C-alpha positions as CSV (number, residue, x, y, z in Angstrom):
1,M,0.0,0.0,0.0
2,A,1.3,3.4,-1.0
3,K,1.9,5.9,1.8
4,S,0.3,9.3,1.4
5,L,2.7,12.2,2.2
6,L,2.2,14.9,-0.4
7,E,-0.6,17.0,-1.8
8,T,-0.8,19.4,-4.7
9,D,-3.4,20.9,-7.1
10,V,-1.8,19.8,-10.3
11,V,0.6,16.9,-11.0
12,V,2.6,17.1,-14.2
13,V,4.1,13.8,-15.5
14,G,7.4,14.5,-17.4
15,S,9.9,17.3,-17.7
16,G,10.3,17.8,-21.4
17,A,9.2,21.0,-23.1
18,A,5.5,20.0,-22.8
19,G,5.7,19.2,-19.1
20,L,7.7,22.3,-18.1
21,A,5.5,24.6,-20.1
22,A,2.4,23.0,-18.5
23,A,3.8,23.3,-15.0
24,L,4.8,26.9,-15.4
25,E,1.5,28.0,-16.9
26,A,-0.5,26.2,-14.2
27,R,1.7,27.8,-11.5
28,E,1.4,31.2,-13.0
29,G,-2.4,30.7,-13.0
30,G,-2.3,30.2,-9.2
31,A,-2.3,26.5,-8.8
32,S,0.2,24.5,-6.7
33,V,2.1,22.3,-9.0
34,T,4.4,19.3,-8.6
35,L,6.3,17.9,-11.6
36,F,7.6,14.3,-11.5
37,E,10.4,13.1,-13.9
38,K,11.2,9.5,-14.3
39,Q,14.9,10.1,-15.3
40,P,17.6,11.6,-13.0
41,S,17.9,14.6,-15.3
42,L,15.4,17.0,-16.8
43,G,14.3,17.7,-20.4
44,G,14.7,14.3,-22.1
45,T,14.8,14.6,-25.9
46,S,13.6,18.3,-25.6
47,N,17.3,19.1,-25.0
48,F,18.1,18.4,-28.6
49,F,15.9,20.4,-30.8
50,N,17.3,23.4,-32.8
51,G,14.2,25.5,-33.5
52,I,10.5,25.7,-33.3
53,F,7.6,26.3,-35.7
54,A,5.6,29.5,-35.4
55,V,3.4,31.7,-37.6
56,E,2.8,35.5,-37.4
57,S,5.5,36.0,-34.7
58,D,6.9,39.5,-34.2
59,M,10.1,38.3,-35.8
60,Q,8.3,37.3,-39.0
61,K,6.3,40.6,-39.1
62,E,9.5,42.6,-38.7
63,Q,10.9,40.8,-41.8
64,Y,7.7,41.2,-43.8
65,I,7.2,37.4,-43.8
66,A,3.6,37.2,-45.0
67,Y,2.9,33.5,-44.3
68,S,-0.3,33.5,-42.2
69,R,-2.0,31.3,-39.7
70,D,-4.8,30.6,-42.3
71,Q,-2.2,29.5,-44.8
72,A,-0.4,27.4,-42.3
73,S,-3.6,25.7,-41.2
74,R,-4.7,24.9,-44.7
75,N,-1.3,23.5,-45.7
76,F,-1.0,21.5,-42.5
77,M,-4.4,19.9,-43.0
78,E,-3.8,19.2,-46.7
79,Y,-0.5,17.6,-45.9
80,N,-2.2,15.3,-43.5
81,H,-5.2,14.6,-45.8
82,W,-7.6,15.9,-43.2
83,R,-7.0,12.8,-41.1
84,V,-6.0,14.9,-38.0
85,N,-7.8,17.0,-35.5
86,A,-8.4,20.3,-37.3
87,T,-9.5,22.3,-34.2
88,L,-6.4,21.1,-32.3
89,V,-4.2,22.0,-35.2
90,R,-5.7,25.5,-35.4
91,A,-5.4,26.0,-31.6
92,L,-1.7,25.1,-31.7
93,I,-1.0,27.3,-34.8
94,N,-2.8,30.2,-33.2
95,K,-0.8,29.8,-30.0
96,S,2.6,29.5,-31.7
97,A,3.5,33.2,-32.1
98,D,2.6,34.0,-28.5
99,T,4.8,31.1,-27.4
100,V,7.8,32.7,-29.1
101,R,7.1,35.9,-27.1
102,W,6.5,33.9,-23.9
103,L,9.9,32.1,-24.3
104,K,11.7,35.4,-25.0
105,E,10.3,36.9,-21.8
106,R,11.9,33.9,-20.0
107,G,15.3,34.5,-21.5
108,V,15.2,32.3,-24.5
109,E,16.9,33.9,-27.5
110,F,15.9,33.5,-31.2
111,P,18.7,34.7,-33.5
112,E,16.8,34.2,-36.7
113,V,13.7,32.9,-38.4
114,T,14.5,30.8,-41.5
115,I,13.9,27.6,-43.4
116,N,15.8,24.3,-43.1
117,M,14.7,22.8,-46.4
118,P,14.1,24.1,-50.0
119,D,10.9,26.1,-50.8
120,A,9.5,26.0,-47.3
121,P,7.8,29.1,-45.7
122,R,10.0,30.9,-43.2
123,T,8.5,29.5,-40.0
124,Y,11.5,27.9,-38.4
125,H,12.5,30.0,-35.3
126,V,16.1,29.0,-34.5
127,V,16.8,28.8,-30.7
128,K,20.2,30.0,-29.4
129,G,21.5,27.0,-27.4
130,G,18.8,24.8,-28.8
131,G,16.3,22.8,-26.7
132,E,18.8,22.6,-23.8
133,A,18.5,26.4,-23.4
134,V,14.7,26.2,-23.4
135,V,14.7,23.4,-20.8
136,K,17.1,25.4,-18.6
137,A,15.1,28.7,-18.9
138,L,11.8,27.0,-18.1
139,T,13.2,25.0,-15.3
140,L,14.7,28.1,-13.7
141,E,11.5,30.0,-14.0
142,A,9.4,27.1,-12.7
143,K,11.6,26.7,-9.6
144,E,11.6,30.4,-8.9
145,K,7.8,30.5,-9.0
146,G,7.4,27.6,-6.7
147,V,6.9,24.5,-8.9
148,A,8.1,21.5,-7.0
149,I,10.2,19.4,-9.2
150,R,11.3,15.8,-8.4
151,V,13.6,13.7,-10.5
152,S,14.1,9.9,-10.4
153,A,10.4,9.7,-9.5
154,P,8.3,7.7,-12.0
155,V,4.6,8.1,-11.8
156,K,3.1,4.6,-11.9
157,K,-0.7,5.1,-11.6
158,I,-3.4,7.6,-11.5
159,L,-6.0,7.1,-8.8
160,K,-9.6,8.1,-9.4
161,R,-13.0,8.5,-7.7
162,N,-16.2,8.9,-9.8
163,K,-13.9,9.1,-12.9
164,L,-12.0,12.1,-11.5
165,P,-8.3,12.0,-10.8
166,T,-7.7,12.2,-7.0
167,A,-4.1,11.2,-6.7
168,V,-1.1,9.6,-8.4
169,V,1.2,6.9,-7.1
170,V,4.8,7.9,-7.5
171,E,8.0,5.9,-6.7
172,I,10.1,8.1,-4.5
173,N,13.3,6.7,-3.0
174,D,12.2,3.2,-4.0
175,E,8.9,3.5,-2.1
176,D,5.5,4.0,-3.6
177,T,4.0,7.3,-2.4
178,E,0.5,8.6,-2.9
179,V,0.3,12.2,-4.0
180,A,-3.2,13.8,-3.7
181,C,-4.1,16.1,-6.6
182,K,-7.1,17.5,-8.4
183,A,-5.7,17.5,-12.0
184,V,-3.0,15.6,-13.9
185,V,-1.1,16.7,-17.1
186,I,0.5,13.7,-18.9
187,A,3.6,14.7,-20.8
188,S,5.9,11.7,-20.5
189,G,7.3,11.7,-24.0
190,G,5.8,8.7,-25.8
191,Y,6.9,5.0,-26.1
192,A,10.0,5.0,-28.2
193,N,11.7,2.4,-26.1
194,N,8.8,0.0,-25.8
195,A,9.6,-2.8,-28.2
196,E,6.3,-4.5,-27.8
197,W,4.3,-1.4,-28.7
198,I,6.6,-0.5,-31.6
199,K,6.1,-3.9,-33.1
200,K,2.3,-4.0,-32.4
201,Y,1.4,-0.5,-33.6
202,A,4.2,0.4,-36.1
203,G,5.2,-3.1,-37.3
204,F,9.0,-2.6,-36.7
205,D,11.4,-4.6,-34.6
206,L,13.0,-2.1,-32.3
207,G,16.8,-2.1,-32.5
208,Q,16.7,-4.2,-35.7
209,T,14.5,-2.8,-38.4
210,V,14.1,0.6,-36.8
211,M,16.6,2.4,-34.6
212,P,15.6,4.9,-31.9
213,I,17.8,8.1,-31.6
214,G,18.2,9.9,-28.3
215,N,15.4,8.3,-26.4
216,V,15.8,6.7,-23.0
217,G,13.3,4.8,-20.8
218,K,10.2,5.9,-22.8
219,M,7.8,3.0,-22.3
220,G,4.5,4.8,-22.8
221,D,3.8,5.1,-19.0
222,G,1.7,8.2,-19.5
223,I,-0.3,6.8,-22.4
224,R,-1.1,3.6,-20.4
225,M,-2.3,5.6,-17.5
226,A,-4.6,7.7,-19.7
227,W,-6.1,4.6,-21.2
228,E,-6.6,3.2,-17.7
229,M,-8.6,6.4,-16.9
230,G,-10.8,5.8,-19.9
231,G,-9.0,7.9,-22.5
232,A,-9.1,6.8,-26.1
233,S,-6.1,6.2,-28.3
234,E,-5.1,8.2,-31.3
235,G,-2.0,8.2,-33.5
236,M,-0.4,5.0,-32.2
237,G,2.2,3.7,-34.7
238,V,3.2,7.1,-36.0
239,L,6.9,7.6,-35.8
240,H,9.2,10.6,-36.5
241,L,11.1,8.6,-39.1
242,L,14.4,9.6,-40.9
243,R,17.2,7.9,-42.7
244,V,20.7,7.9,-41.1
245,A,23.9,6.8,-42.8
246,P,26.0,5.4,-41.3
247,F,24.4,4.6,-37.9
248,G,25.9,3.0,-34.8
249,P,27.8,3.6,-31.6
250,E,31.0,4.1,-33.5
251,F,29.5,7.0,-35.5
252,P,28.6,10.2,-33.6
253,F,25.2,11.5,-34.8
254,M,25.7,14.2,-37.5
255,N,29.4,13.4,-38.1
256,T,31.5,14.4,-41.2
257,V,31.0,11.1,-42.9
258,E,27.3,11.2,-42.4
259,G,27.4,14.7,-44.0
260,A,28.8,13.0,-47.1
261,A,26.6,9.9,-47.1
262,I,23.2,11.6,-46.8
263,Q,23.8,13.8,-49.9
264,P,21.6,13.2,-53.0
265,M,24.0,10.9,-54.8
266,L,23.3,7.3,-55.6
267,W,21.0,5.3,-53.2
268,V,20.3,1.6,-53.6
269,D,18.2,-1.0,-51.8
270,P,19.4,-4.2,-50.1
271,K,19.4,-5.9,-53.6
272,G,21.6,-3.2,-55.1
273,E,18.8,-1.5,-57.2
274,R,18.1,2.2,-57.2
275,F,14.7,3.0,-55.6
276,C,13.9,6.7,-55.5
277,D,14.8,10.2,-56.6
278,E,17.7,11.0,-54.2
279,G,16.7,14.6,-54.2
280,I,14.3,13.9,-51.4
281,A,17.5,13.9,-49.2
282,Y,16.4,17.4,-48.0
283,Y,13.2,16.0,-46.4
284,D,13.8,13.7,-43.4
285,T,10.2,12.5,-43.4
286,S,10.4,11.5,-47.1
287,T,13.7,9.7,-46.6
288,G,12.4,7.9,-43.5
289,N,9.2,6.8,-45.2
290,V,10.9,5.5,-48.4
291,N,13.5,3.6,-46.3
292,A,10.8,2.0,-44.2
293,R,9.5,0.2,-47.2
294,F,12.5,-2.1,-47.0
295,K,11.9,-4.6,-44.2
296,K,15.6,-5.3,-43.5
297,G,15.7,-1.8,-42.0
298,Y,18.3,-0.3,-44.3
299,T,19.3,0.8,-47.7
300,F,22.7,2.1,-49.0
301,C,24.3,5.5,-50.0
302,I,27.1,5.2,-52.5
303,F,29.7,7.8,-53.6
304,D,33.2,7.8,-54.9
305,D,36.5,9.8,-54.8
306,S,35.3,12.4,-57.4
307,I,32.2,13.1,-55.4
308,K,34.2,13.1,-52.2
309,Q,36.4,15.9,-53.7
310,H,33.3,17.8,-54.6
311,F,32.2,17.8,-50.9
312,I,35.7,18.8,-49.8
313,E,36.3,21.6,-52.3
314,K,32.8,22.9,-53.2
315,G,30.8,21.8,-50.2
316,V,27.7,19.7,-49.6
317,Y,24.3,20.1,-51.1
318,R,22.2,19.2,-48.2
319,G,23.0,20.4,-44.6
320,M,22.6,18.6,-41.3
321,G,20.6,20.9,-39.0
322,L,22.7,23.8,-37.9
323,V,25.8,21.6,-37.5
324,C,26.6,21.6,-41.2
325,L,24.8,24.0,-43.5
326,P,24.4,23.7,-47.3
327,G,27.7,24.6,-49.0
328,W,29.7,23.6,-46.0
329,K,33.1,22.1,-47.0
330,L,33.9,18.8,-45.4
331,R,37.6,19.6,-45.2
332,D,38.4,16.7,-42.8
333,L,36.5,14.1,-44.9
334,N,39.6,12.2,-46.0
335,E,40.8,11.8,-42.5
336,Q,37.4,10.8,-41.2
337,L,36.9,8.3,-44.0
338,E,40.2,6.6,-43.2
339,H,39.4,6.5,-39.5
340,I,35.9,4.9,-40.1
341,L,37.3,2.4,-42.6
342,S,39.9,1.4,-40.1
343,L,37.1,0.3,-37.7
344,N,36.1,-2.5,-40.2
345,S,32.5,-1.6,-39.5
346,K,29.6,-3.5,-41.1
347,E,27.9,-0.1,-41.6
348,F,30.5,1.6,-43.9
349,F,32.6,0.2,-46.7
350,G,35.4,1.2,-49.1
351,A,36.6,-0.7,-52.2
352,D,38.6,-0.3,-55.4
353,S,35.8,-1.6,-57.7
354,I,32.0,-1.8,-57.7
355,E,32.2,-5.6,-57.6
356,E,34.4,-5.5,-54.5
357,L,32.1,-3.0,-52.9
358,A,29.1,-5.2,-53.6
359,G,30.8,-8.1,-51.9
360,K,31.3,-6.1,-48.7
361,M,27.7,-4.8,-48.9
362,E,26.5,-8.4,-49.4
363,V,24.5,-7.5,-52.6
364,D,24.7,-9.1,-56.0
365,P,27.8,-7.7,-57.8
366,Q,26.2,-7.9,-61.2
367,M,23.0,-6.1,-60.0
368,L,25.0,-3.3,-58.4
369,K,27.3,-3.0,-61.5
370,A,24.2,-2.7,-63.7
371,T,22.7,-0.1,-61.4
372,V,25.8,2.0,-61.4
373,E,26.2,1.8,-65.2
374,Q,22.6,2.8,-65.7
375,Y,23.0,5.7,-63.3
376,N,26.2,6.9,-65.0
377,G,24.3,6.8,-68.3
378,F,21.7,9.1,-66.9
379,C,24.5,11.4,-65.6
380,A,26.1,11.5,-69.1
381,K,22.8,12.5,-70.7
382,G,21.9,14.9,-67.9
383,Y,18.5,13.3,-67.5
384,D,17.3,10.7,-65.0
385,E,14.9,8.6,-67.0
386,L,13.9,6.6,-64.0
387,F,13.0,9.2,-61.3
388,A,13.5,12.6,-63.0
389,K,16.1,13.6,-60.4
390,D,17.4,17.2,-60.6
391,P,20.3,17.2,-63.1
392,E,22.4,19.2,-60.6
393,Y,22.8,16.1,-58.5
394,L,23.6,13.7,-61.4
395,I,27.3,13.2,-60.8
396,P,28.7,9.9,-62.2
397,L,30.6,7.4,-60.1
398,K,34.0,6.8,-61.7
399,G,36.3,5.9,-58.9
400,P,39.0,5.1,-58.5
401,R,37.7,4.3,-55.0
402,F,34.1,3.7,-54.0
403,Y,32.3,4.1,-50.7
404,A,29.0,2.7,-49.4
405,A,27.2,3.6,-46.1
406,K,24.4,1.5,-44.8
407,A,21.5,3.8,-44.3
408,R,19.3,2.7,-41.3
409,T,15.7,3.5,-40.8
410,C,15.7,5.5,-37.6
411,F,13.2,7.6,-35.6
412,L,13.5,10.6,-33.2
413,G,10.3,9.7,-31.3
414,T,6.7,8.5,-31.3
415,L,4.0,10.9,-32.3
416,G,0.8,10.0,-30.6
417,G,-1.1,7.8,-28.2
418,I,-3.8,9.7,-26.3
419,R,-6.8,11.2,-27.9
420,I,-7.2,14.9,-26.8
421,N,-9.4,17.8,-27.8
422,Y,-8.3,21.4,-28.7
423,R,-8.2,22.2,-24.9
424,T,-5.8,19.2,-24.5
425,E,-8.3,17.4,-22.3
426,V,-8.0,13.7,-22.6
427,V,-11.2,12.4,-24.2
428,D,-12.9,9.0,-24.6
429,Q,-13.8,7.3,-27.9
430,Y,-16.8,9.6,-28.2
431,D,-14.7,12.7,-27.6
432,V,-16.2,13.2,-24.1
433,P,-13.6,14.8,-21.9
434,I,-12.3,13.0,-18.8
435,P,-12.5,15.9,-16.2
436,G,-9.2,16.9,-14.7
437,L,-7.0,14.9,-17.1
438,F,-4.9,16.5,-19.8
439,A,-2.1,15.3,-22.2
440,A,0.5,17.2,-24.1
441,G,3.6,16.7,-26.3
442,S,4.5,13.3,-27.8
443,D,2.0,11.4,-25.6
444,A,-0.9,13.1,-27.4
445,G,-2.3,12.2,-30.9
446,G,-4.3,14.2,-33.4
447,L,-1.5,16.3,-34.9
448,H,0.1,13.9,-37.4
449,A,-1.7,11.5,-39.8
450,E,0.7,8.7,-40.9
451,S,4.0,10.6,-40.7
452,Y,5.7,13.7,-39.3
453,S,4.3,16.9,-40.9
454,M,7.5,18.6,-42.1
455,R,7.5,20.5,-45.4
456,D,5.5,23.5,-44.2
457,S,6.0,23.1,-40.5
458,S,9.5,22.1,-39.6
459,G,10.0,22.3,-35.8
460,A,6.4,21.2,-35.3
461,T,7.3,18.6,-32.6
462,A,9.0,21.1,-30.3
463,A,6.3,23.7,-31.0
464,F,3.5,21.1,-30.3
465,A,5.2,20.2,-27.0
466,L,5.4,23.8,-25.9
467,N,2.1,25.0,-27.2
468,S,0.1,22.0,-26.0
469,G,1.9,22.1,-22.7
470,R,0.9,25.8,-22.2
471,I,-2.7,25.1,-23.2
472,A,-2.8,22.1,-20.8
473,G,-1.5,24.2,-17.9
474,E,-4.0,27.0,-18.6
475,N,-7.0,24.7,-18.9
476,A,-6.0,22.7,-15.8
477,V,-6.3,26.0,-13.8
478,K,-9.6,26.7,-15.4
479,Y,-10.8,23.2,-14.4
480,L,-9.7,23.8,-10.8
481,K,-11.7,27.0,-10.7
482,R,-15.0,25.5,-11.8
């Protein structure tokens, strides 16, 4: 039996951007707030984002960026084929500009508003210091204003009476403790480390056919608790997919060799055949989706010495976040290639012929040779007869040395689980709210249909976390005052 020691108005489960925003808004609204974090440190994957999506911010108005909330809403809904919650989408877009202001007031700096892919509207608000700076700023403000924050304290269960939350059971110092409360905000960050759920809902084998990046201990605790309270599910199986080459513990994320491997050169499947227009390299969602078609969990990126020299002398086409921008010259690529090849990794290969390369890749040498010959023919004509790839990227592979990186299907997180309304209230299958229960961030569904909405709304995951967290905190206070 859990012992009862604590009491608070609002319990927040999770300390990422969503949880911290919810806790701060609820506290500023006059509620007593206690935030519980399962891990020993705060922020989780929120520490790693580079920018957030927003529309009609002061920064955009100052630069005469005319992209409007109406345009953003229409584009977002069309991208998702109207399979998402339109009122929730609109509420989050409407909140986005104010959230930039709100963060600035708390010391977060935004050096620029830009794009991070071709032909996108300028909605990407770059954060100085990235997500880590946001986590630090919100944590400091929350503590100063009296939010009680406890780490290494996983919430295990929500207790209820007459369908209303009355307490949570939290493990504190290896002992179950009952914390009385009137409202709960679930923001535990999804289920990226739950192999059973990834298999059941997304159809992947975690750690084999899909690889998680930057997620620790995310087992879907918050989602499970919402379901136990009668909440419906929405968005299970939607992953924030991308394609990473090479991938593994010996390759730091966003390293120089990855900068070369992810460029729109020649990509082949596990059989050695070309499978797409490599120009989609600029769009992580597209690359993740196309890679996910191959059930082995990987494809390959191939380049040669001549292309390598292009990256060294003229720079890359596609950047990697803010670490490596388009046009960045990979001056240390030779040294990094030699280092990685010396590791004899099964994720990256070098060879003096296409046939030798195929052997190391474990693909049919004749198939790969035919693929390269066909591709080189397209390059010579300046026209890709198979996928109509931009001629700018049609550079032939001539050697004398050839390289191949295994490109793994990876994901940055899960994107759904709990059905919510535009007030972020958890609802049942008939959209009836469960009083006093809210969900935000990656635990909540309704924002993405089958994949991460990227082209017109890059930075949407971080923005969704912050905006939904703020809305949850505000509405938790309104609920307390009923």
